[in-house]
C-alpha positions as CSV (number, residue, x, y, z in Angstrom):
1,M,0.0,0.0,0.0
2,K,1.4,3.3,-1.0
3,P,0.3,6.8,-0.3
4,S,-2.4,7.9,-2.7
5,K,-1.6,10.2,-5.7
6,A,-3.7,13.0,-4.0
7,N,-1.7,12.6,-0.7
8,V,1.6,12.7,-2.6
9,K,0.4,15.8,-4.4
10,A,-0.7,17.5,-1.3
11,H,2.7,16.7,0.3
12,L,4.6,18.2,-2.5
13,D,2.3,21.3,-2.7
14,K,3.0,21.8,1.0
15,I,6.8,21.6,0.3
16,R,6.5,24.1,-2.5
17,E,4.4,26.4,-0.5
18,V,7.0,26.5,2.2
19,I,9.9,27.0,-0.2
20,K,8.1,29.8,-2.2
21,A,6.9,31.5,0.9
22,D,10.4,32.8,1.7
23,K,12.5,32.7,-1.3
24,T,15.2,34.9,0.3
25,T,15.6,32.9,3.5
26,K,18.9,31.2,4.3
27,Q,19.4,27.5,3.6
28,A,19.6,26.7,7.3
29,N,16.4,28.3,8.1
30,L,14.6,26.7,5.1
31,I,15.9,23.3,6.3
32,R,14.7,24.0,9.8
33,V,11.2,24.7,8.5
34,L,11.0,21.7,6.1
35,N,12.4,19.2,8.4
36,P,9.1,18.8,10.4
37,V,7.1,18.5,7.2
38,L,9.3,15.9,5.8
39,R,9.7,14.0,9.0
40,G,5.9,14.0,9.6
41,S,5.3,12.4,6.1
42,A,8.0,10.0,6.6
43,N,6.6,8.9,10.0
44,Y,3.1,8.8,8.7
45,H,3.9,6.6,5.5
46,G,7.3,5.2,6.3
47,H,6.1,1.9,7.9
48,V,4.0,1.0,5.0
49,V,6.3,2.0,2.3
50,V,9.4,0.4,3.9
51,K,7.7,-3.0,4.2
52,E,7.1,-3.1,0.5
53,T,10.5,-1.9,-0.8
54,T,13.0,-3.5,1.6
55,P,13.0,-7.3,2.2
56,I,13.9,-8.5,5.6
57,H,17.0,-10.6,5.7
58,R,17.1,-12.9,8.7
59,H,20.5,-13.8,10.4
60,I,21.4,-17.5,10.1
61,K,23.5,-18.7,12.9
62,I,26.9,-20.1,12.0
63,R,27.6,-23.7,13.1
64,A,29.4,-23.7,16.5
65,N,32.4,-25.8,15.2
66,A,32.7,-24.1,11.9
67,N,35.9,-22.3,11.1
68,P,36.4,-20.4,7.8
69,H,40.1,-21.1,7.8
70,D,39.8,-24.7,8.5
71,P,39.7,-26.8,5.2
72,E,37.0,-29.2,6.6
73,G,34.7,-26.2,6.9
74,E,35.4,-25.1,3.3
75,H,32.3,-26.7,1.8
76,Y,30.0,-25.4,4.6
77,F,31.2,-21.8,4.2
78,E,31.0,-22.0,0.3
79,S,27.4,-22.9,0.5
80,R,26.6,-20.2,3.0
81,W,28.4,-17.5,0.8
82,A,26.5,-18.9,-2.2
83,T,23.2,-18.6,-0.4
84,K,24.0,-15.1,0.7
85,R,25.0,-14.0,-2.8
86,Q,21.8,-15.5,-4.2
87,N,19.6,-13.7,-1.6
88,S,21.3,-10.3,-2.2
């Protein structure tokens, strides 16, 4: 679920309004005024959009006796690294 087109347009209009209101203001002051607007939108929509765009990668515990420098564990770590590359 994404923000509706009308909601995105309203947000962009709000940003444009803030920028056009004081064209001569310093950059630091403009950032200070825009931050709450941007943060509010990100907080409101962030949890929904992030779930769709970023997959969650779970950590897989390494075997207790595995050592990447030991020739006996070579096959184990090769398969782990192959799986990791495949998922990225």
